[in-house]
C-alpha positions as CSV (number, residue, x, y, z in Angstrom):
1,X,-3.4,29.0,20.6
2,X,-1.6,31.0,17.9
3,X,-0.1,30.3,14.5
4,X,3.3,29.5,15.8
5,X,2.1,26.8,18.2
6,X,3.7,23.4,17.7
7,X,1.2,20.7,17.0
8,X,0.9,17.4,18.7
9,X,-0.1,14.1,17.0
10,X,-3.5,14.6,18.7
11,X,-3.9,18.0,17.1
12,X,-3.0,16.6,13.7
13,X,-5.5,13.8,14.2
14,X,-8.2,16.5,14.8
15,X,-7.2,18.6,11.8
16,X,-7.0,15.7,9.3
17,X,-9.7,13.6,11.0
18,X,-7.5,10.5,10.9
19,X,-6.0,7.8,13.0
20,X,-2.7,8.1,15.0
21,X,-0.8,6.2,12.4
22,X,-2.0,8.4,9.6
23,X,-1.2,11.5,11.7
24,X,2.4,10.2,12.0
25,X,2.6,9.8,8.3
26,X,1.2,13.2,7.6
27,X,3.6,14.8,10.1
28,X,6.5,13.2,8.3
29,X,5.1,14.3,5.0
30,X,5.0,17.9,6.2
31,X,8.5,17.7,7.7
32,X,10.0,16.4,4.5
33,X,8.1,18.7,2.2
34,X,8.9,21.9,4.2
35,X,12.3,20.8,5.6
36,X,11.3,21.5,9.2
37,X,11.6,19.6,12.5
38,X,8.6,20.8,14.4
39,X,5.2,21.1,12.7
40,X,3.4,24.3,13.5
41,X,-0.1,25.5,12.8
42,X,1.3,28.0,10.3
43,X,3.0,25.2,8.4
44,X,-0.1,23.1,8.1
45,X,-2.1,26.1,6.9
46,X,0.5,26.9,4.2
47,X,1.0,23.3,3.0
48,X,-2.7,22.4,3.0
49,X,-3.9,25.8,1.9
50,X,-6.2,26.2,4.9
51,X,-7.2,29.4,6.6
52,X,-5.4,29.8,9.9
53,X,-8.5,31.1,11.7
54,X,-10.3,28.0,10.6
55,X,-7.6,25.7,12.1
56,X,-7.4,27.7,15.3
57,X,-11.2,27.3,15.8
58,X,-11.0,23.6,14.9
59,X,-8.5,23.0,17.8
60,X,-10.3,25.2,20.4
């Protein structure tokens, strides 16, 4: 997995430790805030101020 990988709802659930419904809302929040269509790992790291390496390890 690299920083440009598109994230699924399951990936967002793991990152935010939340339910599917909350992951959907967080995905919409990211899309609206960053004016993007597909949420990537890089977008989450930038928006939430996370370290990319930490997120990659979290999803492995």
